[in-house]
LUMPA-992510 format. One record per atom (N, C-alpha, C): residue in three letters; x, y, z. Coordinates in steps of 0.1 Angstrom, whole numbers, plus 5000, padded with zeros to 4 digits. Atoms other than C-alpha are relative to their C-alpha. Layout:
ALAXYZ/...
// end
This chain:
UNK500849885000/UNK500050005000/UNK500950125000/UNK499249875001/UNK501350354991/UNK499750085012/UNK500049914988/UNK502050595020/UNK500350144994/UNK499949875006/UNK501450955007/UNK500250115010/UNK499849884992/UNK502551285022/UNK499350114994/UNK500849905006/UNK500151565017/UNK500850124994/UNK499249885005/UNK503051815011/UNK500549974986/UNK499450035013/UNK504051624979/UNK498949984990/UNK501050035010/UNK502251594946/UNK499649855000/UNK500450145001/UNK500251274942/UNK500549944987/UNK499650075013/UNK501651024917/UNK498850004990/UNK501049995011/UNK499851044884/UNK498949885001/UNK500950114999/UNK498350694889/UNK498950015011/UNK501049994989/UNK496550804921/UNK499250134999/UNK500849885002/UNK495151134907/UNK498649954996/UNK501450045004/UNK491351124902/UNK499449905010/UNK500550094990/UNK490950924934/UNK498850055008/UNK501149974990/UNK488050914959/UNK500749995013/UNK499249994987/UNK489451024993/UNK499050005011/UNK500750004987/UNK487950935027/UNK500750105009/UNK499449894993/UNK488651255047/UNK499649995015/UNK500350004986/UNK488951245085/UNK501349975007/UNK498850044992/UNK491451165113/UNK500249855000/UNK500050155001/UNK490550795115/UNK501049945009/UNK498950054991/UNK492850735145/UNK499649855004/UNK500450144995/UNK490950435160/UNK499549914989/UNK500750075011/UNK489350335126/UNK499049915006/UNK501150074994/UNK486250235145/UNK498949984990/UNK501150035009/UNK482850135131/UNK499650124992/UNK500449885007/UNK482050495122/UNK501050034989/UNK499049985010/UNK485350545104/UNK500049904989/UNK500150115010/UNK484950215086/UNK498950034990/UNK501149975008/UNK481650335073/UNK500350114989/UNK499649895009/UNK483150655058/UNK501049944990/UNK499150055009/UNK486050465043/UNK499449904991/UNK500650105009/UNK483850185030/UNK499250074989/UNK500849925011/UNK481650445011/UNK501050054990/UNK499049955010/UNK484850594995/UNK500549884992/UNK499450115008/UNK486250254985/UNK498949944991/UNK501150055009/UNK482850134971/UNK499850094988/UNK500249905011/UNK482450454951/UNK501250004990/UNK498850015009/UNK486050434938/UNK499949874991/UNK500150135007/UNK485550064928/UNK498950014989/UNK501149995010/UNK482250144910/UNK500450084988/UNK499649925012/UNK484050404888/UNK501449974995/UNK498750045005/UNK487350224884/UNK501150105004/UNK499049904995/UNK489250484905/UNK500849945012/UNK499350034988/UNK491850454932/UNK499350065012/UNK500649954988/UNK490650494968/UNK501250045010/UNK499049964991/UNK492650684994/UNK499350035014/UNK500549964986/UNK492050705032/UNK501150105006/UNK499249904994/UNK493451015048/UNK500149995015/UNK499949994985/UNK494651075084/UNK500950125003/UNK499249894996/UNK496351355103/UNK501049965011/UNK498950034990/UNK499651335122/UNK500950125001/UNK500850044988/UNK499951465147/UNK498650044999/UNK501449965000/UNK496351485156/UNK499950155003/UNK500249864999/UNK495151845153/UNK499950055015/UNK500149974986/UNK494251845190/UNK501450015007/UNK498650004995/UNK497851755199/UNK500850124996/UNK499349885005/UNK499152035178/UNK499650125008/UNK500449884993/UNK497052295195/UNK500149995015/UNK499850024985/UNK497352145230/UNK501149895002/UNK498950094999/UNK500851985231/UNK500149935014/UNK499850064986/UNK500651925269/UNK498949915004/UNK501150094998/UNK497451715266/UNK500549865002/UNK499650144997/UNK497751365280/UNK499949924987/UNK500150095012/UNK498451095253/UNK498649944998/UNK501350065002/UNK495250975237/UNK499949924987/UNK500150075013/UNK496150805204/UNK499649855002/UNK500550135000/UNK494450475197/UNK500849914991/UNK499250085009/UNK496750365169/UNK501350094996/UNK498949945007/UNK500150445153/UNK499750014985/UNK500249995014/UNK500450545117/UNK500249864993/UNK499750135005/UNK501850195110/UNK498749915001/UNK501250084998/UNK498750035125/UNK498950054991/UNK501149955008/UNK496450265106/UNK500349954985/UNK499750045014/UNK498250175073/UNK499549864998/UNK500450145001/UNK497549805080/UNK498549995000/UNK501450004999/UNK493949875089/UNK499450054987/UNK500549955012/UNK493350085058/UNK500249904988/UNK499750105010/UNK494949825036/UNK499049885000/UNK501050114998/UNK492749555051/UNK498650044996/UNK501349955004/UNK489749775044/UNK499850004984/UNK500050005014/UNK490649775007/UNK500450124993/UNK499649885006/UNK492050115001/UNK501349984992/UNK498850005008/UNK494750184975/UNK501150065007/UNK498949934993/UNK496750424996/UNK499550075012/UNK500249924988/UNK497050615029/UNK500650134997/UNK499549875001/UNK497450985028/UNK500150065014/UNK499849944987/UNK499051155058/UNK500150154999/UNK499949864999/UNK498351515064/UNK500950035012/UNK499149974989/UNK501251635085/UNK499650145006/UNK500749884994/UNK499551885108/UNK501050095006/UNK499049904995/UNK501852185113/UNK499450144999/UNK500549875000/UNK501552555114/UNK499550044986/UNK500449965014/UNK501352585076/UNK498649944997/UNK501350065003/UNK498452335074/UNK498950075009/UNK501049934991/UNK496752495105/UNK499650134995/UNK500449875005/UNK496852825087/UNK499450014987/UNK500650015014/UNK495452705054/UNK498550025001/UNK501449985000/UNK492052845047/UNK499249884995/UNK500850115005/UNK489152605041/UNK499950004985/UNK500149985014/UNK488852745006/UNK501249954993/UNK498750045006/UNK492552684998/UNK500249855002/UNK500050144997/UNK492252335014/UNK499349934989/UNK500850075011/UNK489652244988/UNK500650024987/UNK499649975013/UNK491052424958/UNK501549964998/UNK498650025003/UNK494852414962/UNK500549865004/UNK499550134995/UNK495252084981/UNK499249894993/UNK500850115004/UNK492351854973/UNK499949994984/UNK500350005015/UNK491751964936/UNK501350014993/UNK498849975008/UNK495052104923/UNK501249905004/UNK498950084997/UNK497651904943/UNK499749854999/UNK500450145000/UNK495751574946/UNK499249954988/UNK500850045011/UNK493551584916/UNK498849925004/UNK501050094995/UNK490751434937/UNK498750014992/UNK501350015007/UNK487551324920/UNK498950025010/UNK501049994990/UNK485551294951/UNK500549985014/UNK499750024986/UNK485651304989/UNK498849955008/UNK501050054991/UNK483751125016/UNK500350045014/UNK499749964986/UNK483451255052/UNK498849965008/UNK501150014990/UNK481451215083/UNK499350135001/UNK500849885000/UNK478751475089/UNK500650115009/UNK499449904991/UNK480851655116/UNK501450044996/UNK498649975004/UNK484051685096/UNK500250154998/UNK499749865002/UNK485652025098/UNK501550014996/UNK498649995005/UNK488852155082/UNK500350154997/UNK499649875004/UNK490852465073/UNK500250095013/UNK499749914989/UNK491952755095/UNK498850045008/UNK501249984991/UNK489752795125/UNK498949904999/UNK501150105002/UNK487852485115/UNK498850064993/UNK501149935007/UNK485752705092/UNK499449924989/UNK500550095010/UNK485352435066/UNK499149895005/UNK500950114996/UNK482552185068/UNK499449934988/UNK500650085011/UNK480451945047/UNK499250094990/UNK500749915009/UNK478352235033/UNK500950074991/UNK499049935008/UNK481452415020/UNK500549904989/UNK499650105010/UNK482652095004/UNK499049984989/UNK501050025010/UNK479352054987/UNK499850114991/UNK500249885008/UNK479052414975/UNK501250044992/UNK498849965007/UNK482552534967/UNK500649884992/UNK499450125007/UNK483852184959/UNK499249974988/UNK500950035012/UNK480852124936/UNK500350104989/UNK499749905010/UNK481552444918/UNK501349984992/UNK498650025005/UNK485152344912/UNK500149864994/UNK499950135006/UNK484251994900/UNK500349885010/UNK499750114990/UNK484951804933/UNK498649955006/UNK501250064995/UNK482151564942/UNK500249975015/UNK499950034986/UNK481351494979/UNK498849925004/UNK501150084994/UNK479351244999/UNK500250015015/UNK499950004986/UNK478551245036/UNK499449875006/UNK500550124993/UNK478150935058/UNK499650045014/UNK500549964987/UNK475950975088/UNK500749915011/UNK499450064988/UNK477150875123/UNK499449855001/UNK500450134997/UNK477050505132/UNK499749985015/UNK500350024986/UNK475350405164/UNK500249855004/UNK499950134994/UNK475950115187/UNK499550015014/UNK500549994986/UNK473950055219/UNK499250135002/UNK500849884998/UNK471850365212/UNK500850125001/UNK499149884999/UNK474850595212/UNK500950004987/UNK499149995011/UNK477050725184/UNK501449945003/UNK498650064998/UNK480350535180/UNK501050114997/UNK499149895001/UNK483150775186/UNK501349965007/UNK498750034994/UNK486850775195/UNK500050035015/UNK500149964986/UNK486050955227/UNK499349895009/UNK500750114993/UNK483650675237/UNK500949885002/UNK499150114999/UNK486250415230/UNK501150035011/UNK499049964990/UNK488850605250/UNK499549995014/UNK500550014986/UNK486550625280/UNK499849865004/UNK500150144996/UNK485850255279/UNK501349945004/UNK498750054996/UNK489550185280/UNK500450065013/UNK499749944988/UNK490050435308/UNK499249935012/UNK500850064990/UNK487250255327/UNK500349855002/UNK499650144999/UNK488949915323/UNK499049914993/UNK500950085008/UNK486449785297/UNK500449984986/UNK499550035013/UNK488449655268/UNK499149934991/UNK501050075008/UNK485549445256/UNK499150104993/UNK500949905006/UNK483349745250/UNK500850084989/UNK499249945010/UNK486249915232/UNK500149924988/UNK499950095012/UNK486749615210/UNK498749994992/UNK501350015007/UNK483049605202/UNK499850124991/UNK500149885008/UNK483249965189/UNK501150014990/UNK498949995010/UNK486549925172/UNK499949884990/UNK500150135008/UNK485649575157/UNK501349925002/UNK498850084997/UNK488949445172/UNK500550055013/UNK499549954987/UNK490849465205/UNK500950124998/UNK499049895000/UNK492749785213/UNK501449935002/UNK498750075000/UNK496449705208/UNK501150115000/UNK498849914999/UNK499749875218/UNK501249924993/UNK498950055007/UNK502749815195/UNK501350065005/UNK498749944996/UNK506349855205/UNK501149904999/UNK498850085000/UNK509949725206/UNK500349955014/UNK499750054987/UNK510749495234/UNK501450055006/UNK498849944994/UNK513249665258/UNK500649915011/UNK499450064989/UNK515749535283/UNK499550075013/UNK500449944988/UNK514349585318/UNK500949965012/UNK499150034989/UNK515549515353/UNK500049855003/UNK500050145000/UNK514849145348/UNK499549945014/UNK500650064987/UNK512949105382/UNK499149894997/UNK500950115003/UNK510348895364/UNK500749864999/UNK499350135001/UNK512948625357/UNK500249945013/UNK499650054987/UNK513848595393/UNK498849945008/UNK501250054993/UNK510248515403/UNK499249914991/UNK500650105009/UNK509448285374/UNK499050064990/UNK500949945010/UNK507548535353/UNK500750104992/UNK499349905008/UNK509848685327/UNK499050074990/UNK500949925008/UNK508148965309/UNK500750074988/UNK499449925011/UNK508649155276/UNK499550145003/UNK500349864996/UNK508849525285/UNK499950094988/UNK500249905011/UNK507449785262/UNK499650145006/UNK500449864997/UNK507150165265/UNK498650024995/UNK501449975005/UNK503650305261/UNK499950114990/UNK499849895010/UNK504850595240/UNK498850105001/UNK501149905000/UNK501950825229/UNK498649944999/UNK501350064999/UNK499150575232/UNK499250055012/UNK500949984989/UNK496150635253/UNK500349905011/UNK499850094989/UNK496650485288/UNK498749945004/UNK501250074995/UNK494050225295/UNK500150005015/UNK500050014986/UNK493150175331/UNK501249915005/UNK498950084995/UNK496250055350/UNK499549875006/UNK500450134994/UNK496149695360/UNK500549884992/UNK499650135006/UNK496349335349/UNK498949964990/UNK500950045011/UNK494849215316/UNK500349874995/UNK499750125009/UNK494448895297/UNK500250064986/UNK499549945013/UNK496248965264/UNK500449904990/UNK499350085010/UNK497448825232/UNK501150094995/UNK498949935006/UNK500748925217/UNK500349944986/UNK499750045014/UNK501648915180/UNK501550054997/UNK498649965004/UNK505348905169/UNK499950044986/UNK500249955014/UNK505349115138/UNK500949934990/UNK499150065010/UNK508348955122/UNK499649864995/UNK500450145004/UNK506848605122/UNK498549984999/UNK501450014999/UNK503148665128/UNK499549905011/UNK500450094989/UNK503148425158/UNK499250075010/UNK500949944990/UNK500348495183/UNK500249925013/UNK499850064987/UNK500948425220/UNK498950055009/UNK501049964990/UNK498548425249/UNK500850045013/UNK499349974988/UNK499448585282/UNK499250095009/UNK500549904990/UNK498748825311/UNK501050115000/UNK499149885000/UNK500149175312/UNK499650105011/UNK500249894991/UNK500549455337/UNK500350134992/UNK499749865005/UNK500249815325/UNK499950095011/UNK500049904988/UNK501150085350/UNK501450035004/UNK498849954994/UNK503850195373/UNK500749905009/UNK499450114992/UNK504649865391/UNK500250045015/UNK499849954986/UNK503949975427/UNK500849905009/UNK499250094992/UNK505749665440/UNK501550035000/UNK498649975002/UNK509049795428/UNK500450145000/UNK499549875001/UNK511150105431/UNK501150014990/UNK500949895000/UNK511450345414/UNK498849974991/UNK501150025009/UNK508050365398/UNK500450034985/UNK499749985014/UNK508250325360/UNK498949954992/UNK501150045008/UNK505450325335/UNK500449904989/UNK499750115010/UNK505550005314/UNK498849924997/UNK500950115003/UNK503549755296/UNK500849875001/UNK499250124997/UNK504849415308/UNK499249874998/UNK500750125003/UNK503249105291/UNK500949885004/UNK499450134998/UNK504148755303/UNK499249904991/UNK500650095010/UNK503448495276/UNK500049865005/UNK500150144996/UNK502248145285/UNK500849914991/UNK499450115008/UNK504347845273/UNK500950064989/UNK499149945010/UNK506948075256/UNK501350025007/UNK498749994994/UNK510648065262/UNK501150074991/UNK499149945010/UNK512148255232/UNK500550135005/UNK499449874997/UNK514148575231/UNK499350114992/UNK500749905007/UNK512048875222/UNK500750145000/UNK499349874999/UNK514549155229/UNK500350064986/UNK499849935013/UNK514649405201/UNK499049974989/UNK501050045009/UNK511649255184/UNK498850105002/UNK501249925000/UNK508449455175/UNK498849915003/UNK501250084997/UNK505349305191/UNK498850095002/UNK501249924998/UNK501749415194/UNK499249925011/UNK500850064989/UNK499749355226/UNK498650044999/UNK501449985001/UNK496049325223/UNK499349975013/UNK500650014987/UNK493949385254/UNK498649944999/UNK501350075001/UNK491049135258/UNK499150015013/UNK500849994988/UNK489949135295/UNK500850065011/UNK499449944989/UNK490649345325/UNK499849915012/UNK500150094988/UNK491449135356/UNK499950075013/UNK500049924987/UNK492249375384/UNK500950124999/UNK499149885000/UNK493949695393/UNK501449975006/UNK498750024994/UNK497549735403/UNK499950005015/UNK500050004985/UNK498349665439/UNK501549975005/UNK498750034993/UNK501349645463/UNK499849895010/UNK500250114992/UNK501749315481/UNK501049995012/UNK499150024989/UNK503349215514/UNK501049904997/UNK499050095003/UNK506349055499/UNK499849934987/UNK500050065013/UNK507248865468/UNK499149874999/UNK500850125000/UNK505548545479/UNK498550034997/UNK501449965003/UNK502148715480/UNK499850054986/UNK500149965014/UNK502848875447/UNK499949884990/UNK499950125008/UNK503748545431/UNK498749925000/UNK501350084998/UNK500548375445/UNK498950074992/UNK501049935007/UNK498448655430/UNK500249994985/UNK499750015015/UNK500248635396/UNK499649864995/UNK500550145004/UNK499548255396/UNK498550004997/UNK501549995002/UNK495848335400/UNK499650084988/UNK500349925012/UNK495948605374/UNK500249934987/UNK499750075013/UNK497548385348/UNK499049884998/UNK501150105002/UNK495048105355/UNK498750064995/UNK501249935005/UNK492248345350/UNK500150054986/UNK499849965014/UNK493748485319/UNK499949884990/UNK500150125008/UNK494148135305/UNK498649964997/UNK501450045001/UNK490548065312/UNK499250094991/UNK500849905008/UNK489248385296/UNK500449994985/UNK499550015014/UNK491448335265/UNK499849874993/UNK500250135006/UNK490547975260/UNK498750004991/UNK501250015008/UNK488047895232/UNK498949945008/UNK501150064993/UNK484547825245/UNK499849854996/UNK500250145003/UNK483847455249/UNK498749984993/UNK501250025008/UNK481347315224/UNK499149915007/
// end
């Protein structure tokens, strides 16, 4: 899949595309509906389809001190967009220049002249341009006058409420990864490179793969039943993971620490993705290592049970 930069001209083969416009960080059910409309439209007319995203998120640009809230990395998004059937991913690098671009110039100079877009698909609440002055009405009127077609996909509901990234983030902060997965159509997953740690896990019989949490949203601290995917090989492992500051040990350090069942290989330096399936309990400090190990035994037994396929 092609990875396009909005600051560069689009390759000739991708001009005349239908573009799904939005941030599409989590690529949840609502995002999938917008992207699906763009891809179907493109297929029907024999055109390429492009899914756009913004990096950094505009909110992060205007509020750099805001706590991390990303649900995916660009690499994860690229894989999700490819799986959806898009021809390419377009990354809008959100900087001062883009923030200062008027809505009219965004349509004419970027979408039409630079990209040669045939059509765009957005959600009903999509805004763009300096001061977020652009909206679906401007796309329809000004875009239409300039030959750019547009379509709007209405919000998708689940459980009587609109599916949104903020709703997913709240579910994760509440320790409800199953609700997040229902809205995302897949488990929330953190991807990273396995780091060398203090190796305390080895001394108590629970060697862990240590990952930094980087700019991801922090789900509720605690213990989870997880699966891990080794990107280089595609191997999927089951396990239990702690995400948090490890109150049992000093000094506190924020980490994601999965322990994989029945695995003894070396993961240092490898890129893995940890998917959160079930929340087991919050972080806690125990009266000594023996009590900690007993609790970890119970955690792993429960995680194995929850991750086991249902008996027929």
